[in-house]
C-alpha positions as CSV (number, residue, x, y, z in Angstrom):
1,M,33.2,-122.9,8.8
2,R,35.0,-121.6,5.9
3,K,32.8,-122.0,3.7
4,L,30.4,-119.4,6.0
5,T,32.7,-117.1,6.1
6,A,33.7,-116.9,2.5
7,A,29.9,-116.3,1.9
8,V,29.8,-113.5,4.1
9,L,32.9,-111.9,2.8
10,V,31.3,-112.3,-0.8
11,A,28.0,-110.5,0.2
12,G,29.8,-108.0,2.1
13,V,31.9,-107.0,-1.0
14,T,29.1,-107.2,-3.4
15,A,26.7,-104.8,-1.1
16,M,29.9,-102.4,-1.0
17,A,30.6,-102.3,-4.5
18,G,26.9,-102.2,-6.0
19,P,26.4,-98.7,-5.5
20,V,29.6,-98.0,-6.9
21,L,28.8,-99.7,-10.1
22,A,25.3,-98.5,-10.4
23,A,26.4,-94.9,-10.0
24,D,29.0,-95.3,-13.2
25,L,25.8,-97.1,-15.6
26,P,23.8,-94.3,-17.7
27,Y,20.2,-94.2,-16.6
28,Y,17.6,-94.3,-19.1
29,P,13.7,-93.6,-17.8
30,P,11.3,-96.5,-19.1
31,V,9.3,-95.5,-22.4
32,I,5.5,-96.0,-21.9
33,D,3.8,-96.2,-25.1
34,I,0.4,-94.7,-24.7
35,P,-2.0,-95.2,-27.7
36,D,-3.7,-92.7,-29.5
37,V,-7.4,-91.8,-28.2
38,D,-9.9,-93.0,-30.6
39,Y,-12.8,-90.6,-30.4
40,G,-14.8,-92.6,-33.3
41,Y,-16.3,-90.8,-36.4
42,S,-15.9,-87.1,-36.1
43,G,-18.3,-86.1,-38.4
44,S,-19.3,-85.4,-42.5
45,F,-20.7,-83.5,-45.0
46,Y,-22.9,-85.6,-47.6
47,L,-24.8,-85.4,-50.7
48,R,-28.0,-87.4,-50.9
49,G,-30.3,-88.8,-53.5
50,S,-33.7,-90.6,-53.3
51,A,-36.2,-92.0,-55.0
52,G,-39.8,-93.5,-53.5
53,L,-43.5,-94.5,-54.3
54,N,-46.4,-92.9,-52.7
55,A,-49.9,-92.7,-51.6
56,L,-52.0,-89.6,-51.3
57,W,-54.9,-89.5,-48.8
58,A,-57.3,-86.6,-47.4
59,K,-60.7,-86.8,-45.8
60,E,-62.6,-84.5,-48.2
61,A,-62.4,-81.8,-50.9
62,N,-63.9,-78.5,-50.4
63,A,-66.0,-76.7,-53.3
64,Y,-68.7,-74.1,-53.9
65,E,-72.1,-75.5,-55.2
66,C,-75.6,-74.3,-55.6
67,V,-77.8,-76.0,-53.2
68,A,-81.4,-76.8,-54.4
69,P,-83.4,-74.4,-54.3
70,C,-80.5,-72.4,-55.3
71,G,-80.6,-69.7,-53.0
72,G,-76.6,-69.0,-53.5
73,L,-73.5,-70.6,-53.4
74,V,-72.3,-72.4,-50.4
75,V,-69.1,-74.2,-49.3
76,T,-69.7,-78.2,-49.6
77,Q,-67.5,-81.1,-48.4
78,F,-67.0,-83.9,-50.8
79,P,-65.7,-87.2,-49.1
80,F,-62.8,-88.6,-51.2
81,V,-63.6,-92.4,-52.4
82,S,-60.3,-93.3,-53.7
83,M,-56.3,-92.6,-52.8
84,G,-54.1,-91.0,-55.2
85,Y,-51.0,-93.3,-56.0
86,G,-47.5,-91.7,-57.7
87,Y,-43.7,-91.5,-57.2
88,S,-41.1,-89.0,-55.9
89,V,-37.4,-88.0,-56.7
90,G,-35.1,-85.7,-54.8
91,A,-31.8,-84.6,-53.6
92,G,-30.2,-82.8,-50.4
93,F,-27.1,-81.8,-48.6
94,G,-26.6,-82.5,-44.8
95,F,-23.9,-83.0,-42.3
96,E,-23.5,-86.0,-39.6
97,T,-22.0,-85.3,-36.4
98,G,-20.6,-88.6,-35.7
99,T,-22.8,-88.8,-32.4
100,G,-25.9,-90.4,-34.3
101,L,-27.4,-87.2,-35.0
102,R,-27.5,-85.9,-38.6
103,F,-29.1,-82.8,-40.6
104,D,-29.9,-82.0,-44.1
105,A,-31.9,-79.7,-46.3
106,T,-34.1,-81.4,-49.0
107,L,-35.8,-80.7,-52.3
108,D,-38.0,-83.3,-53.4
109,Y,-40.6,-83.4,-56.4
110,L,-43.6,-85.3,-55.9
111,G,-46.1,-86.6,-58.5
112,N,-49.5,-88.1,-57.7
113,E,-53.0,-88.9,-59.2
114,G,-56.0,-90.8,-58.7
115,L,-57.4,-89.1,-55.4
116,K,-61.4,-89.0,-56.3
117,V,-64.6,-87.6,-55.2
118,T,-68.1,-88.2,-56.7
119,K,-70.6,-85.9,-56.9
120,G,-74.3,-87.6,-57.0
121,P,-77.4,-87.1,-59.1
122,A,-78.3,-84.3,-56.8
123,Y,-75.7,-82.1,-58.6
124,G,-77.3,-82.4,-62.1
125,A,-74.8,-81.4,-64.7
126,R,-72.0,-81.3,-62.6
127,A,-72.6,-85.1,-61.0
128,G,-69.8,-87.5,-61.8
129,D,-66.3,-88.5,-60.8
130,Y,-63.8,-85.8,-60.1
131,T,-59.9,-86.9,-60.3
132,V,-57.0,-84.8,-58.8
133,K,-53.5,-84.6,-60.4
134,L,-51.1,-83.1,-58.1
135,R,-47.6,-81.8,-58.9
136,S,-45.6,-80.7,-55.6
137,T,-42.2,-79.6,-55.0
138,L,-41.5,-80.2,-51.4
139,A,-38.7,-78.2,-49.5
140,L,-37.7,-79.8,-46.0
141,A,-35.1,-79.0,-43.2
142,N,-34.6,-82.5,-41.5
143,V,-32.9,-83.9,-38.4
144,Y,-32.1,-87.7,-37.9
145,Y,-31.1,-89.9,-35.2
146,D,-29.0,-92.9,-36.6
147,F,-28.6,-95.7,-34.2
148,S,-26.3,-99.0,-34.5
149,L,-28.0,-102.3,-34.9
150,G,-24.8,-103.9,-34.4
151,G,-24.8,-103.5,-30.4
152,S,-22.2,-101.0,-30.7
153,G,-24.3,-98.4,-28.5
154,Y,-25.5,-95.0,-30.1
155,G,-24.7,-93.8,-33.4
156,Y,-22.5,-95.6,-35.6
157,G,-18.9,-94.9,-36.8
158,A,-16.7,-95.2,-39.8
159,A,-16.3,-98.9,-39.1
160,G,-19.9,-99.0,-41.1
161,G,-22.6,-101.5,-40.6
162,A,-26.3,-101.8,-40.5
163,F,-28.2,-99.0,-38.5
164,G,-31.7,-97.6,-38.0
165,Y,-32.8,-94.1,-37.9
166,V,-35.8,-91.9,-36.9
167,G,-36.4,-88.4,-38.3
168,A,-38.6,-85.2,-38.8
169,G,-39.0,-82.2,-41.0
170,A,-40.6,-79.0,-41.7
171,G,-40.9,-76.9,-44.3
172,V,-43.2,-75.8,-47.3
173,A,-44.8,-77.4,-50.4
174,F,-45.1,-75.5,-53.8
175,N,-48.3,-77.5,-55.3
176,H,-50.0,-77.5,-58.5
177,I,-53.2,-79.5,-59.2
178,D,-55.3,-80.3,-62.2
179,V,-58.8,-81.9,-61.7
180,S,-60.3,-84.0,-64.1
181,A,-64.1,-83.3,-64.4
182,P,-67.1,-84.9,-66.0
183,A,-67.9,-84.1,-69.5
184,G,-69.0,-80.4,-70.0
185,V,-67.7,-79.2,-66.7
186,V,-64.2,-77.1,-66.3
187,V,-62.4,-77.0,-63.1
188,P,-59.6,-74.6,-63.3
189,S,-56.1,-75.8,-63.0
190,G,-54.1,-73.7,-60.1
191,A,-51.1,-73.7,-57.7
192,N,-50.8,-72.8,-54.0
193,T,-48.0,-72.9,-51.3
194,S,-48.6,-74.6,-47.9
195,A,-47.0,-75.7,-44.7
196,A,-45.7,-79.2,-44.8
197,A,-43.9,-81.6,-42.5
198,A,-42.4,-85.1,-42.3
199,A,-41.6,-88.2,-40.2
200,M,-39.4,-90.5,-41.0
201,V,-38.2,-94.2,-39.9
202,G,-36.2,-96.9,-41.7
203,V,-33.1,-99.2,-41.8
204,G,-29.8,-99.1,-43.7
205,Y,-26.3,-100.1,-44.0
206,D,-23.2,-97.7,-43.9
207,F,-20.4,-99.0,-46.4
208,G,-18.3,-96.1,-45.4
209,A,-18.0,-93.4,-48.0
210,L,-21.4,-94.6,-49.2
211,V,-24.6,-95.1,-47.0
212,A,-28.0,-96.8,-48.2
213,D,-31.0,-97.0,-46.6
214,V,-34.9,-97.5,-47.5
215,G,-37.7,-96.5,-45.3
216,Y,-41.1,-95.0,-44.4
217,R,-41.6,-91.1,-44.9
218,G,-44.9,-89.6,-44.1
219,I,-45.5,-86.0,-45.3
220,Y,-48.2,-83.6,-44.0
221,I,-49.1,-80.8,-46.6
222,N,-51.8,-78.7,-44.9
223,Q,-53.6,-77.6,-48.0
224,L,-54.0,-78.1,-51.5
225,S,-55.8,-75.7,-53.6
226,N,-56.3,-74.5,-57.3
227,S,-56.7,-71.1,-55.6
228,A,-59.1,-69.9,-58.6
229,P,-62.1,-67.4,-57.5
230,V,-65.4,-68.3,-56.5
231,P,-67.4,-70.2,-57.7
232,D,-64.3,-72.3,-59.3
233,H,-62.1,-72.5,-55.9
234,V,-61.7,-75.9,-54.9
235,W,-59.4,-77.1,-52.1
236,S,-58.4,-80.0,-49.8
237,D,-57.1,-79.5,-46.0
238,H,-54.8,-82.0,-43.9
239,N,-53.6,-83.8,-47.0
240,F,-51.0,-86.9,-45.9
241,V,-48.9,-88.8,-48.2
242,H,-47.5,-92.2,-47.3
243,E,-44.1,-92.9,-49.2
244,V,-41.8,-95.8,-49.1
245,R,-38.2,-94.5,-50.4
246,G,-34.9,-95.5,-51.1
247,T,-31.7,-93.3,-50.4
248,L,-28.0,-92.9,-51.0
249,R,-25.8,-90.7,-49.3
250,Y,-22.2,-89.9,-50.3
251,R,-19.9,-88.5,-47.5
252,F,-16.8,-86.1,-48.7
253,N,-14.6,-87.1,-46.0
């Protein structure tokens, strides 16, 4: 009984003294550490350089010919019988948004030769093989979408890693062509400006400040022409360049 009474008295004193002691102690609110929000890679300007190998193809060449019995010149189509092969080098400047989208403007020098037509014996002195040598400066505005190949969702960030991309471009091609003709036949060299477009797909690796990729680029050039007057005017519509190229990009920040 004495022990029970003592316990009750101690509990009562503690209950009375607790609020008084608590009032004398300073109050410090709890500090909650909230980590900074990681918004991912926020975007960067970049310079790029590229080099590639290409193959040129078109359905047919157009030229003015005198069809026997010769009653005047008519436009005649000659199917191409051989593709042309060559190379390209280029540079560009662009911006990537950090969400997977990036944009750039590129300027490429493209060389190709070997695209060939053959005129049969019916064309007399003009019969034989005609081979095209193309030199073109290609100016394009491009847009791309980069996507991670590491399972991290859309886009990719400053952490780097493997990625794939798709892209498209539009612009102009400044073309110059030389035509190698049979002995005794002269086809004037010449130049033209044409609309151009491109589609791209590839894979790459993001090292941080440096990004490398390799891929396919299909280029459409609406027309190649020597722009010479009749009867020496020759041209080819709907020309396609198939290209495999490698690119290095350097980020400024």
